[in-house]
C-alpha positions as CSV (number, residue, x, y, z in Angstrom):
1,M,67.3,-124.0,-101.4
2,R,65.0,-121.1,-100.5
3,L,61.3,-121.9,-100.2
4,S,58.6,-119.6,-101.8
5,T,56.1,-117.8,-99.6
6,K,53.4,-120.2,-100.9
7,A,55.5,-123.3,-99.8
8,K,56.2,-121.7,-96.4
9,Y,52.6,-120.9,-95.8
10,V,51.4,-124.4,-96.8
11,A,54.1,-126.0,-94.6
12,Y,53.1,-123.8,-91.7
13,I,49.3,-124.6,-92.0
14,A,50.1,-128.3,-92.4
15,V,52.3,-128.4,-89.2
16,V,49.8,-126.4,-87.1
17,H,46.9,-128.6,-88.1
18,L,48.9,-131.8,-87.7
19,V,49.8,-130.7,-84.1
20,L,46.2,-129.9,-83.4
21,V,45.1,-133.3,-84.7
22,L,47.6,-135.0,-82.4
23,L,46.4,-132.9,-79.4
24,V,42.8,-133.6,-80.2
25,Y,43.5,-137.3,-80.5
26,R,45.3,-137.4,-77.2
27,L,42.8,-135.4,-75.3
28,L,39.4,-136.3,-76.8
29,F,39.9,-139.8,-78.2
30,D,37.8,-141.3,-75.4
31,N,34.9,-138.9,-76.2
32,K,33.9,-140.0,-79.7
33,V,31.5,-137.2,-80.3
34,L,33.9,-134.3,-79.4
35,F,36.7,-136.1,-81.2
36,I,34.8,-136.3,-84.4
37,A,33.5,-132.7,-84.1
38,S,37.0,-131.5,-83.4
39,E,38.4,-133.3,-86.5
40,V,35.7,-131.9,-88.7
41,F,36.5,-128.4,-87.4
42,L,40.2,-128.9,-88.1
43,L,39.4,-130.0,-91.7
44,L,37.2,-126.9,-92.2
45,S,40.0,-124.8,-90.7
46,A,42.5,-126.2,-93.2
47,G,40.1,-125.6,-96.1
48,M,39.4,-122.1,-94.9
49,S,43.2,-121.5,-94.7
50,I,43.5,-122.5,-98.3
51,V,40.6,-120.3,-99.4
52,L,42.1,-117.3,-97.5
53,Y,45.5,-118.0,-99.0
54,N,44.1,-117.9,-102.5
55,N,42.3,-114.6,-101.7
56,F,45.5,-113.2,-100.5
57,M,47.4,-114.4,-103.5
58,Q,44.9,-113.2,-106.1
59,P,46.0,-109.5,-106.0
60,I,49.6,-110.7,-106.3
61,Q,48.6,-112.6,-109.4
62,F,47.0,-109.6,-110.9
63,V,50.1,-107.5,-110.1
64,K,52.4,-110.2,-111.7
65,S,50.2,-110.3,-114.8
66,G,50.1,-106.5,-115.1
67,I,53.9,-106.3,-114.6
68,E,54.4,-108.8,-117.4
69,A,52.1,-106.9,-119.7
70,I,54.0,-103.6,-119.0
71,K,57.3,-105.3,-119.5
72,D,56.1,-106.5,-122.9
73,K,54.8,-102.9,-123.6
74,D,51.3,-104.3,-124.1
75,F,49.0,-101.6,-122.8
76,S,45.8,-103.2,-124.2
77,I,45.3,-105.7,-121.3
78,K,42.7,-104.7,-118.7
79,F,41.2,-106.7,-115.8
80,V,37.5,-107.3,-115.2
81,P,36.3,-106.6,-111.6
82,T,35.8,-109.8,-109.5
83,G,33.2,-108.5,-107.1
84,K,35.8,-108.7,-104.2
85,G,36.3,-105.2,-102.7
86,E,40.0,-105.2,-102.1
87,V,40.8,-106.9,-105.4
88,D,38.5,-104.6,-107.3
89,V,40.2,-101.6,-105.9
90,L,43.5,-102.9,-107.1
91,I,42.0,-103.7,-110.5
92,E,40.5,-100.2,-110.8
93,V,43.9,-98.6,-110.0
94,Y,45.7,-100.9,-112.5
95,N,43.2,-100.2,-115.3
96,L,43.4,-96.5,-114.7
97,M,47.2,-96.6,-114.8
98,I,47.1,-98.7,-118.0
99,D,44.8,-96.1,-119.6
100,Q,47.1,-93.3,-118.7
101,L,50.2,-95.2,-120.0
102,R,48.4,-96.0,-123.2
103,E,47.4,-92.3,-123.7
104,E,50.9,-91.2,-122.9
105,R,52.4,-93.7,-125.3
106,I,50.0,-92.6,-128.1
107,K,50.9,-89.0,-127.4
108,L,54.6,-89.7,-127.4
109,N,54.4,-91.7,-130.7
110,E,52.4,-88.9,-132.3
111,Q,54.9,-86.3,-131.1
112,H,57.8,-88.5,-132.3
113,F,56.2,-89.0,-135.7
114,F,55.5,-85.3,-136.0
115,L,59.1,-84.4,-135.0
116,E,60.5,-86.9,-137.5
117,K,58.3,-85.4,-140.3
118,L,59.2,-81.8,-139.2
119,I,63.0,-82.7,-139.2
120,E,62.7,-84.4,-142.6
121,A,60.8,-81.5,-144.2
122,S,63.0,-78.9,-142.7
123,P,64.6,-76.5,-145.3
124,I,67.8,-76.5,-143.3
125,S,70.3,-79.3,-142.9
126,I,70.0,-81.2,-139.6
127,I,72.8,-83.6,-138.5
128,I,72.1,-85.7,-135.4
129,L,75.2,-87.1,-133.6
130,D,75.4,-90.2,-131.4
131,F,76.9,-90.4,-127.8
132,D,80.4,-90.4,-129.3
133,D,79.8,-87.3,-131.5
134,R,79.7,-89.4,-134.6
135,I,77.1,-88.7,-137.3
136,E,74.0,-90.9,-136.7
137,S,71.5,-89.5,-139.1
138,L,70.8,-86.6,-141.5
139,N,67.5,-85.2,-142.8
140,S,66.7,-85.0,-146.5
141,K,68.2,-81.5,-146.9
142,G,71.4,-82.7,-145.1
143,K,71.7,-85.7,-147.3
144,S,71.3,-83.7,-150.5
145,Q,73.8,-81.1,-149.3
146,F,76.6,-83.3,-147.9
147,E,76.2,-86.9,-149.1
148,Q,77.2,-86.7,-152.8
149,D,78.6,-89.3,-155.2
150,N,77.1,-92.1,-153.0
151,R,79.3,-91.1,-150.1
152,T,77.8,-91.8,-146.7
153,L,78.8,-89.8,-143.7
154,L,77.2,-92.1,-141.1
155,G,79.5,-93.2,-138.3
156,R,82.1,-90.5,-139.0
157,K,83.1,-87.6,-136.8
158,L,82.7,-84.1,-138.3
159,D,86.5,-83.7,-138.8
160,E,86.6,-87.1,-140.5
161,T,84.2,-86.3,-143.3
162,G,86.7,-84.5,-145.5
163,L,84.1,-81.7,-146.1
164,P,85.4,-78.2,-145.4
165,L,82.2,-76.9,-143.8
166,L,81.8,-79.9,-141.4
167,T,85.5,-79.9,-140.6
168,E,85.2,-76.2,-139.7
169,L,82.3,-77.0,-137.3
170,A,84.1,-79.8,-135.5
171,G,85.1,-77.6,-132.6
172,I,81.7,-75.8,-132.1
173,L,80.2,-76.2,-128.7
174,D,76.6,-76.9,-127.6
175,G,74.6,-73.6,-127.6
176,E,77.1,-71.9,-129.8
177,S,76.3,-70.5,-133.3
178,R,78.8,-69.6,-136.0
179,L,78.9,-68.1,-139.5
180,V,81.1,-70.0,-141.9
181,K,82.1,-69.1,-145.4
182,T,83.4,-71.7,-147.8
183,N,84.9,-71.4,-151.3
184,G,84.8,-67.6,-151.0
185,I,81.1,-67.3,-151.6
186,A,78.9,-69.8,-149.9
187,T,77.9,-68.6,-146.4
188,F,76.3,-70.8,-143.7
189,K,74.9,-70.2,-140.3
190,A,75.5,-73.2,-138.0
191,Q,74.2,-73.8,-134.5
192,R,74.9,-76.7,-132.2
193,S,72.4,-77.8,-129.5
194,H,71.6,-80.9,-127.5
195,F,68.7,-83.1,-126.3
196,M,68.4,-85.8,-123.7
197,D,68.2,-89.4,-124.8
198,R,67.6,-92.1,-122.1
199,G,69.2,-89.8,-119.6
200,F,72.3,-89.0,-121.6
201,R,73.2,-85.8,-123.5
202,R,73.3,-86.0,-127.4
203,S,74.1,-83.1,-129.8
204,F,72.8,-82.1,-133.2
205,L,73.7,-79.4,-135.7
206,M,71.4,-77.1,-137.7
207,I,73.0,-75.7,-140.8
208,E,71.3,-73.0,-142.8
209,E,72.6,-71.5,-146.0
210,L,72.5,-67.7,-146.1
211,T,74.3,-67.2,-149.4
212,H,71.4,-65.9,-151.4
213,E,70.1,-63.6,-148.7
214,I,73.5,-62.1,-148.0
215,L,74.3,-61.6,-151.7
216,E,70.9,-60.0,-152.3
217,S,71.4,-57.7,-149.3
218,E,74.9,-56.7,-150.5
219,K,73.6,-56.1,-154.0
220,N,70.9,-53.8,-152.8
221,A,73.3,-51.9,-150.6
222,Y,76.1,-51.3,-153.2
223,G,73.5,-50.8,-156.0
224,K,72.0,-47.9,-154.2
225,V,75.5,-46.4,-153.5
226,I,76.6,-46.8,-157.1
227,R,73.5,-45.3,-158.6
228,M,73.8,-42.3,-156.3
229,M,77.5,-41.9,-157.2
230,A,76.9,-42.4,-160.9
231,H,74.2,-39.7,-160.9
232,E,76.3,-37.1,-159.1
233,V,79.5,-37.9,-160.9
234,N,78.0,-38.0,-164.4
235,N,76.1,-34.8,-163.9
236,T,79.2,-33.0,-162.8
237,L,81.5,-34.5,-165.4
238,G,79.0,-33.8,-168.2
239,A,78.8,-30.2,-167.4
240,T,82.5,-29.9,-166.7
241,D,83.5,-31.5,-169.9
242,S,81.1,-29.3,-171.9
243,I,82.8,-26.2,-170.4
244,L,86.3,-27.6,-171.1
245,Q,85.4,-28.3,-174.8
246,T,83.8,-24.9,-175.3
247,T,86.8,-23.1,-173.7
248,T,89.2,-25.1,-175.9
249,H,87.4,-24.1,-179.1
250,L,87.2,-20.4,-178.0
251,L,91.0,-20.0,-177.3
252,P,93.2,-19.0,-180.2
253,D,95.8,-21.6,-181.2
254,P,99.0,-19.7,-181.3
255,D,98.8,-17.9,-178.0
256,Y,97.1,-20.5,-175.7
257,S,98.4,-23.8,-176.9
258,D,99.7,-24.8,-173.4
259,I,96.3,-24.0,-171.9
260,K,94.5,-26.0,-174.6
261,D,96.8,-29.0,-173.9
262,A,96.0,-28.7,-170.2
263,L,92.3,-28.5,-171.0
264,H,92.6,-31.5,-173.3
265,V,94.3,-33.6,-170.5
266,A,91.5,-32.5,-168.1
267,S,88.9,-33.6,-170.7
268,E,90.5,-37.0,-171.1
269,R,90.6,-37.4,-167.4
270,N,86.9,-36.7,-167.2
271,Q,86.3,-39.3,-169.9
272,Q,88.4,-41.9,-167.9
273,L,86.4,-41.1,-164.8
274,T,83.2,-41.5,-166.8
275,R,84.3,-45.0,-168.0
276,F,85.3,-45.9,-164.5
277,M,81.8,-45.1,-163.2
278,R,80.3,-46.9,-166.1
279,N,82.2,-50.1,-165.1
280,F,80.6,-49.9,-161.6
281,A,77.2,-49.1,-163.0
282,D,77.4,-52.2,-165.3
283,V,77.3,-54.4,-162.3
284,V,74.0,-52.9,-161.1
285,R,72.5,-52.7,-164.6
286,L,73.4,-56.2,-165.5
287,P,70.5,-57.5,-167.6
288,A,68.9,-60.9,-167.0
289,P,70.6,-63.6,-169.1
290,V,69.2,-64.5,-172.5
291,H,69.7,-68.2,-172.8
292,E,70.8,-69.9,-176.0
293,R,72.3,-73.3,-176.8
294,T,76.0,-72.7,-176.7
295,D,79.0,-74.9,-177.4
296,M,81.0,-74.2,-174.3
297,G,84.0,-76.2,-175.5
298,L,84.3,-74.0,-178.6
299,L,83.7,-70.8,-176.4
300,T,86.4,-71.7,-173.9
301,R,88.8,-72.4,-176.8
302,D,88.1,-69.1,-178.5
303,V,88.6,-67.2,-175.2
304,A,91.8,-69.1,-174.6
305,V,93.1,-68.0,-178.1
306,F,91.9,-64.5,-177.4
307,M,93.9,-64.4,-174.1
308,Q,97.0,-66.1,-175.6
309,N,98.7,-62.9,-176.6
310,A,98.4,-61.3,-173.1
311,A,99.6,-64.6,-171.6
312,S,102.6,-64.8,-174.0
313,L,103.8,-61.4,-172.8
314,R,104.2,-62.9,-169.3
315,N,105.6,-66.2,-170.7
316,V,102.5,-68.1,-169.5
317,K,101.1,-71.0,-171.4
318,V,97.3,-71.3,-171.8
319,T,95.8,-74.6,-172.8
320,S,92.2,-75.7,-173.3
321,E,90.7,-79.2,-173.3
322,S,87.1,-80.1,-173.7
323,E,84.8,-83.0,-174.4
324,E,83.0,-83.2,-177.7
325,N,79.6,-81.4,-178.2
326,V,79.5,-79.7,-174.8
327,F,76.3,-77.6,-175.0
328,W,75.0,-75.4,-172.2
329,D,72.0,-73.1,-172.2
330,V,73.6,-69.8,-171.3
331,D,73.9,-66.1,-172.2
332,K,76.9,-66.4,-174.6
333,G,78.0,-62.8,-174.2
334,Q,77.8,-62.8,-170.4
335,M,79.6,-66.2,-170.1
336,E,82.3,-65.0,-172.4
337,Q,82.9,-62.1,-170.1
338,V,83.1,-64.5,-167.1
339,L,85.7,-66.6,-168.9
340,I,87.7,-63.5,-169.9
341,N,87.7,-62.2,-166.3
342,V,88.7,-65.6,-164.8
343,I,91.4,-66.4,-167.3
344,K,92.8,-62.9,-167.1
345,N,93.1,-63.2,-163.3
346,A,94.7,-66.7,-163.6
347,V,97.3,-65.4,-166.1
348,E,98.1,-62.4,-163.9
349,A,98.7,-64.8,-161.0
350,C,101.3,-66.7,-163.0
351,G,104.9,-65.9,-163.7
352,G,107.3,-67.1,-166.4
353,G,107.1,-70.8,-167.3
354,Q,103.8,-71.3,-165.4
355,E,100.5,-72.3,-167.1
356,V,96.8,-72.0,-167.1
357,R,94.7,-75.0,-168.0
358,I,91.0,-74.9,-169.0
359,A,88.9,-78.1,-169.0
360,T,85.3,-78.2,-170.1
361,S,82.8,-81.1,-169.6
362,S,79.1,-81.5,-169.8
363,S,78.7,-80.5,-166.1
364,R,81.6,-78.2,-165.2
365,I,84.3,-75.8,-166.4
366,V,87.6,-75.8,-164.5
367,I,90.2,-73.1,-164.9
368,R,93.5,-74.0,-163.1
369,N,96.8,-72.3,-162.7
370,N,100.0,-73.1,-160.8
371,G,100.8,-69.5,-160.1
372,K,100.7,-67.6,-156.8
373,P,98.3,-69.4,-154.4
374,I,95.5,-67.5,-152.8
375,D,96.3,-66.3,-149.3
376,P,94.0,-68.2,-146.8
377,E,93.3,-64.9,-145.1
378,V,91.6,-63.4,-148.2
379,T,89.9,-66.6,-149.4
380,G,86.6,-65.6,-147.8
381,K,86.8,-62.1,-149.2
382,L,87.4,-62.8,-152.8
383,F,83.8,-62.4,-153.9
384,N,83.0,-59.5,-151.6
385,P,81.8,-56.5,-153.6
386,F,84.8,-54.6,-155.1
387,F,87.4,-56.4,-153.1
388,S,90.8,-56.7,-154.9
389,T,94.2,-57.8,-153.9
390,K,95.8,-55.8,-156.8
391,R,97.2,-52.3,-156.1
392,D,95.2,-50.7,-158.9
393,G,92.3,-53.2,-158.9
394,Q,88.7,-52.1,-158.7
395,G,87.3,-55.5,-157.7
396,I,84.8,-55.3,-160.5
397,G,85.8,-58.5,-162.3
398,L,84.9,-61.0,-159.7
399,T,81.8,-59.0,-158.6
400,L,80.5,-59.1,-162.1
401,T,81.4,-62.8,-162.4
402,R,79.5,-63.5,-159.2
403,E,76.4,-61.7,-160.5
404,I,76.5,-63.4,-163.9
405,L,77.0,-66.9,-162.6
406,G,74.4,-66.4,-159.8
407,N,71.8,-65.2,-162.4
408,H,72.5,-68.4,-164.4
409,G,72.0,-70.5,-161.3
410,F,75.5,-72.0,-161.5
411,D,77.5,-73.1,-158.5
412,F,81.1,-71.8,-158.5
413,A,84.2,-71.8,-156.2
414,L,87.7,-70.3,-156.2
415,E,90.3,-71.9,-154.0
416,T,93.9,-73.2,-153.9
417,G,94.1,-77.0,-153.4
418,P,96.7,-79.0,-151.4
419,D,98.7,-79.5,-154.6
420,G,99.3,-75.7,-155.0
421,W,97.1,-75.3,-158.0
422,T,94.4,-72.7,-157.9
423,E,91.0,-73.7,-159.3
424,F,88.0,-71.7,-160.4
425,R,85.1,-74.2,-160.9
426,I,81.8,-73.5,-162.6
427,E,79.2,-76.2,-162.2
428,K,75.7,-76.5,-163.7
């Protein structure tokens, strides 16, 4: 059993004074006056030893009390000076340290609170990972973007979420940024970084959607080019066609019939080129949608009937199913054009015996086909301006579709699922 310093000190003082008492007794017992004086002196010495011991122990008691307060994270305890120089110096140092710790704690709490508010109010999604790279928390933007249908992502790794965007970011390294495009249209900029937590490295992801900015930039760029092309081509074609028509009327019929036929072909080609440029210009001149209450179930059925003839020529079946009284506020003419473009593409992707299914509900329209799947290499390019996988395609259909749906504020996606069916989804 180990004795404390206090016990050792008391034992030492007791032994020393006991030895001194015995020595005084042996040497001065015969001299009563000196004996009594010596005994009184020894008693005073013992008392002084106790007083000195308490003085020595007082700073230690202050230190112990201060350590306990710090362990309990209580920075409100301060000591009052005792009037003893050495102890008061220690008390002054302790009180100064406590004041600094309290100020630092207040500052850290304020910074932490500010950082939490900043993260929560951020317009970009922020995902904080734990030490095992599992999702620990998301800010409000991240929750609204990723946690849908009451599905929580907490505790999962990025590649375990089942979300294409997060799965794509599973291999990104700290300090790396990446542009990711999903469903052929949505574009995101993601950056991974880290911070130190209790001496260990933790990572977080910042995900910013750039879809609107990129689409707007693309539209401004190709709009300027199309307007310039349309101006030059239309001016040239107008003048050229006028000359062709005039020349045709001036030539006598019997002698110049071959030349008139050639001029007629050239005039028709001019008109085809004019229509070609008008198609491009329609994308730029697309008017703002005029919303009206529209029965989307009836509209999709009508378009399906309209496309049935073209589908039957390819031996493709088109079916339409919808809920009752499905009303959306849309520009009916523009949405009809969207449905025609999408169903036409779906029919052209199919061969004999395959089918196109159209399903309409209160919140979405889904157009599915089991024809040729979309090549993964072109998935991200489908909605690029004037991109087409067809030999004679102009890429106007999906570009126009993108503009109309974007102006309506609808979300949309085009992709081939694991079951081999290709879906075009339009969601309110």
